[in-house]
N, C-alpha and C positions, 0 to 999 in steps of 0.2 A: 723610732721610738717616740712616743708622745712627749711634749715639753712637760717638765715637772715630774716625770716618772721616776721610779726607783730602778736603777741600773741593775740591781740584783734580781729583780723580778720582771724582767722584760718578757712580753708575750712572745709565743713562738712566731717564727717568721712565716708569712703566708705567701706561697708562690703566686706569681702572676696569674690572676684569674679573670681579668677583664676580657670581654669578647669584642672583636672588632666588627662594627656594623657596616661602615662605609670606608672605602679606601680613598676618601677625600674629606676635607674639613667641611662641617656644616656651615652654610651660610647663616648669618646672624648667630645662632647658637643651637645646638641639640636640645630638645624639650621633652622631658618625661610626660606622658599622657596616659595614666592608667597602666595597662599592661604593654605599652608600646613606647618607642622613642621616635619622635617626629624629627626628621632632618630636611632642612631646606637645601636645594641644589638647582643647578641648571641642566635641563634635559632637553636636547635637541634644540638649543637656543631659546628655551622658555623656562621660566621659573616654574618649579614644581616641588612637591613634598613627597617624602617617602616615609611610611610608618613601619618601623622594625619591631618585632617582638623583643622585650627586654631581655629574654634569655638568648637572643641571637637567632639568625635565620633570615631567609629571604623577606624582603619587605614588600608592602603593597603601595602602589602608586596612588597619590591623592592629587588629582589635577587641580591646577589654580587657573581660574578663568582669566583671560586676558592674554597680552603678547609680550609683557615685560619679561627681562631676562634673569634677574637675580632676586632672591629673597633678602629683604633688608630688615624686617621685623616679624617675629613668629611668637605666638603665645598659644598655649593649649593646655587642656585638662583632660580628665578621663572622659569628658562629655563633649567638649567643644574645641574648635581651632579658629584663630584669626591670623591673617598673614598680610603683609604689606610688600609690594615688589617694585622694582625699578629697573630701568635699562641704564647701565652704567656707562655705555659707549654712546657717542653722539649718533642720534637717529638721522636717517637721510630724509631729504625733503619729502620723498614719496612716502616713507613710513609715517612721517608726521602727519600727512593729509589722509592717511589710510584709516578707514573706519575700523580696522582691526586693532588699532592702537588703544591702549586703556585710557578711557575717560576717568576712571577711578581704579587705580591699580592695587586695591585692597579688597579682600574677601574674608568671608566667615561661614561657618556652618557646623554641623555635628561632626564629631571625630571620624565617623564612618563615611563622611561625604554625603552628597556632593556640596561643593563651596559655591556661594553666590556672592556678587559684588555688593559692597556697601553702596548706598544711594548717594554718598558723598565721600570725599577723600579725608579720612580722619588723620589728625596730626599724630596721634598715638593710639596703640592697640593694647587690649588686655583681655584676659579670659579668667573668670571665676566660675567654677562649676559648669553649669550648662550655659552660662551667660556670656556672650561676646560683648565687650565694651569698646566704644569709639569715642575718643576725646577730640573735640574740636577747640583749639585755642582761639580766643577772641581778644583783641586788644582792650584792656580795661576802659579806654575812652569810648569804646564803640558798643560795649555791651558785655554780658556775662559769657564766660566759656561754657561749653556744653559737654556733658557726659551722657551718652545714649547707650541704652542696654537692650540687647536682643536675646530673647530665649530660644536657643537652638533645639530644645526638646520640644517646642510647640511652634514650628514655623508659621502657622497661620496667626499667632498672636502678634499684636502690634508692638513696635519698639516703644520703650519707655525712656523719657529723659529724667535722669536723676537730679535731684537738686543738690548743687555743690556750693561751698561757701564762696563768697565774693573774693575775687583775687586768686583763684586756683589757676595755675599756669601748666600743670601737666599731671599725669598719672605716674606715681611711683612704681606700683606693682599691684597684682590682684591674685587672690587665691582663695579657695574654699567659698565662704559666705562673705568675703571682705574685699574691698578695694581701697588702696591708699593713694591720696592725691597730694600734690605739693602746693601749698598755700604760700604765695609771696606776699609777705607782708613786713617789708623792711622797716627796722632792722631785725625783726624777729620772725623770720620765716618759720613755717611749721610743716609738718607732715600730719595729715589728718586721715585716720582710719575710719571707714564708713561701712555700714551694713549694705551689701550689695542688693538685697531684696527690697529693703524699706527705704534705703537711701539716707537713713539716720546716722549721725555721727556717734561713733563708739568711744574714741578717745583722740587726742592729739599730742604731739611731742615736738620739741624744737628740732628744726631741720639742720642740725650740725654734723650730719654724717655725709659721706660722698658716694657710698655704694649701699643701696637699700634692698631689702628683700622682705616679702610678706609671706608668712606661713599660713596654711589653711586655718589654723586655729586663731587667727588675728595677731599673732606675734610679729612685731618688726624686729629685724636684725640689721645693723649698718655698721660700717667701718668709719671711724673718726680719726682725722689726722692728728698726730701727737708726735712730739720729739722722740726719736727712736723709731719703735714699732707702732703702726696704727693701733688704735683701740677697737676692739669689737664690742659693740653696745647693743642693748636689747630692751624691749618694753612689751608688755602684753595687756590685753583688755582688763585683767585682774590687777596688774601692777603697772599703771600707765606712765611711770617715771623711768626715763632711760637710766640704765646702770651699766657698768662696764663689767665684762665677763672674762675677757682675755686680751692679750697683746700679741699680734702676730705680724711679722714682716710679710708684706703681700707682694706677689709677683704680678697680680692683675687686680684692677679696681672692680671686684665683682664679689657678691655674697649670694649664696642660695640657701634659704631657710626652710626647715621642716619642723614639725613639733618636737622632734627628738634631738635636734641639733642643727648646726649650720655648716655648710662647706665653704671653704676658701682656698685660694691658691697661695700656698705658703712659699716664700722665696727660698730657693735653695742656691747651692753654689754654682758658680760658672754660667749664670744666667738661666738656670733651670728652675722648675717649680715643682711642688708636690701637693697634691690634694690632701686637705687636712679637715678634720672634723672638730668643730668647736662645741664643747658641751655647754648647757645652760645653768644647771643647778649648781650651786656653790656655797661658800661662806664668805661673809663680809662683802657681799656683792661680786665676788670673784670665784670662778671655777678653777681656772688653771689647767683644765685638760684641753690639750690640742693634740689629737691623735693623728698621725700621718697614715694616710690611705694609699699612697702610691709611691713608687720610687721617683727620683728626680727625672722629669721629662721635659721636653721642648714644646713650646707652643701650646701650653695649657692656658687658655684665655677665656673660654666659654665653657660652662658646666651647669648641670641642673641636679637637684636632689629632692627625693620625696620622702626621706626618712628610712627607706630600705634600699632603693636602687640609686645609682649615680650614673650620669652619662656626661661625657666630656670630649672636647676636641683635644688631641695630643699629637704632636708631629704634624702629619697631614691626613689623619684619619679620625674617625668617631668611634668611641668605645663605650661600653656599658657593662655594668655588674653590680652585685651586692657588695656591701662594705667587707673589707677583709676582717678576719677574726683576730689576726695578730699584726705584727710589725710587717710592712711591706717588703717583699723580696726585691731583687733587681728587675730592671725592665728586660724583657726578652729580646733577643736578636730579632728585630722585625724591621722591614723596610719602611714601615710607617713613620719611624723616627729618624730616617735618614734625612739630611737636609743640604742645603747649599751653603758653601763656606762664605763668609763675608770678608772683604778686604780690610784688614786691620791697618796696614800700612804698605808703602811701597817706596823704594829708594834705589838709587844706584850707589854702590859702594866702591870708590876708587881704590881704596886701600885694600879691601879683601879680594877684589876681583881684578884680574889683569887686564888693564886697558878698558874697564868698564864693560866687559864682555857679556855680563848678564844683569838683569834686573832681579834684585831680591824682593819678594813680595811677602809680606806678613798676612797670614790668613787665620781666621778664627772660626773654629767648629763649635756651635752650640748644639748638643746632642747628648743623649744618654751614653753610658760608658760603652756599650757594644755597638752603637751606630756609627754611621759614616757620613761624611760630607763630601759630596762630588761636585765638582765645578769646572768649567772650561774657562780658562784665562786667555785674554786676547790683548796683546800689546801692539798698538799702532804708533808708528813713527814716520819720519820722513822717508818715503819710498819703500817701507816694508811693513808687513803684519807677521806677528809670531803668536802661534797658538800653543797652549800647554794645558793638558787635562791632568787634574789632581784628584786624589781620593785620600782623605785624611781622617784620623779619628778625632774625638773631642779635644778641646784646647787650642793652644796657639802653635802654629807651625810656619815654617818659612819655605817658600817655593821659589825655584830659579827659572827664569824665562831667558834663553839665549838671545842675543841681539846679533843679527848678522854682521860679520866683520866689516864689510864695505859700507855699512850704515851707521857704525858706532859713533864716528865723530860728529855726524850730522845730527844724531839722536841726542847726544850730549849738548850740542849747540842749540837746538831748537826745542827740546822737550819731546814728551810722549804721552799717550793716553792709554789707561789700563781699564779694561772691562772684565766683569765676571758674568758668566751666562749659565743659567740652569734651564734645561729642557727648551733651549732656544731663545730665552728671554734675558734681558739684561737684569741682573739682580744687584749689581754694585759697580761703582766706577770711580776713578779719580785721574787727575791730571799730575803727570810727573814733570815738573818744571825743568828748565835748563840749569 
């Protein structure tokens, strides 16, 4: 139910209707691009993009030139794509000297492909309509920073450098016919919205938000820190003064703005989050409508919204769908929301356990109601190793790991180490002192 609603007039519950696109999280974030959702991932050891229909179904591969392994920055629209990549593991000396390594691990092009490399390595990327934007930060003592624009609808056209205000240190966002840049002018830093075609300034606001998004109609939406819940603030070309429209406890420092409203991740109980729609129009500067769009889910940290469709990471999968008509129903029983349990505490209890025969381990499972956390615990002590596999539901649980009788005294005397494994990788650990 949306905040501030009337309990006697609740909307009908909408069953889960979001479609799973990928059985893995998107690298960087999933991005809506017209009638597709573009997802960054690693394919055969190389960064790649896959474009899925917003209604679900098989995606098409969009190759990224170069040899880097992971997508770290992705921007897209209905016409264009820009992507930056990186290899997160140390490269071997042979790979470093190979001509196959990326000189510039960033690329751009039309949404249909193919992509080509930028002639330099941008510090930040953005996309507005058919334009791919590359920002190069330059120390103010050495000259002005540069924002260069490529028109992907006209590959033969020359790139154009947009004139930016002195002191610009980064791109906030781009969408539609607009790009917003961050102007560092201490102590009064500002966000400047510019027309992406002419390069002219449209309006500017104080940069007192920490999560910014730009809608295609030039509207800025941001989260501002405040005592209690963060304030959601907005400004438009027609009303260029920031005003508060809602207060929402946020689970992630992210906002995605569209002309009809903005999506945020609202903090829910037990470390979960719910997608929520914040409305714009209101009275006395406040709207008060914060409509929940999803049940409480785990790992909602990246999402995108175009006014009709929303796409998001949740659990370890990518989902998409239209906004539900009513209050969200419960999450389905889906392996996407299963997770690994985290070690909350571990101790040996002489009073409850005879001769310290077991280690009691506190585990916490952050997952939706019908999901499960599966983890393998390994206890190492002097001369022994003891494993225990656990499967628990959401919340706090206590697991017991037996300590071999002949090693108990030594374990008490010298201490032990406890690790948790998920799919063969260590996810948590702690030392149990003597």
